[in-house]
C-alpha positions as CSV (number, residue, x, y, z in Angstrom):
1,M,-7.8,15.3,70.6
2,Q,-5.6,16.0,73.2
3,S,-4.5,12.1,73.6
4,W,-2.9,12.3,70.1
5,T,-1.0,15.4,71.0
6,A,-0.1,13.6,74.4
7,L,1.7,10.6,72.2
8,C,3.0,12.7,69.8
9,V,4.9,15.0,72.3
10,L,5.8,11.2,73.9
11,A,7.2,9.7,70.5
12,A,9.4,12.8,70.3
13,L,10.7,12.7,73.6
14,W,11.0,8.8,73.1
15,S,13.3,9.3,69.7
16,L,15.4,12.3,71.1
17,A,16.5,10.3,74.5
18,W,17.2,6.8,72.4
19,G,18.9,9.5,69.5
20,V,21.2,10.4,72.5
21,G,22.0,7.2,73.2
22,W,22.8,6.3,70.2
23,M,25.0,9.6,69.6
24,S,26.5,8.5,72.9
25,G,27.3,5.0,71.4
26,A,24.8,2.6,73.5
27,A,24.2,-0.5,71.9
28,D,21.4,-1.4,69.4
29,S,19.7,2.4,70.2
30,W,19.1,3.0,66.8
31,V,16.4,0.3,66.6
32,F,14.6,2.6,69.4
33,A,14.8,6.1,67.8
34,A,14.0,4.6,64.9
35,A,10.6,3.0,66.5
36,G,10.1,6.3,68.2
37,L,10.1,8.0,64.8
38,V,7.7,5.4,63.2
39,L,5.0,5.8,66.0
40,L,5.6,9.7,65.9
41,G,4.5,9.7,62.4
42,C,1.6,7.5,63.1
43,A,0.5,10.1,66.4
44,S,1.3,12.9,63.8
45,W,-1.1,11.1,61.0
46,A,-4.1,10.8,63.7
47,R,-4.1,13.9,65.4
48,R,-4.0,15.2,61.8
49,S,-6.5,13.5,61.0
50,A,-8.5,14.4,64.2
51,V,-8.4,18.0,63.7
52,R,-9.8,17.6,60.3
53,N,-12.6,15.7,61.2
54,T,-14.1,17.5,64.0
55,P,-17.1,19.3,63.2
56,P,-17.1,22.8,63.1
57,R,-17.9,24.8,66.0
58,H,-20.5,27.8,66.0
59,L,-20.6,30.4,68.4
């Protein structure tokens, strides 16, 4: 689950960085921002599935 969390953070930072580039006028950076948002959605879905599918822990 830690790897999915790390991937979510990385994809969010990727989208944010390219979104800032898009706002400042860098060419085609909106494509990279959109790809980062897609990756963020996939990683969030996988993380949510991993959390939901973990067996309950009994102490």
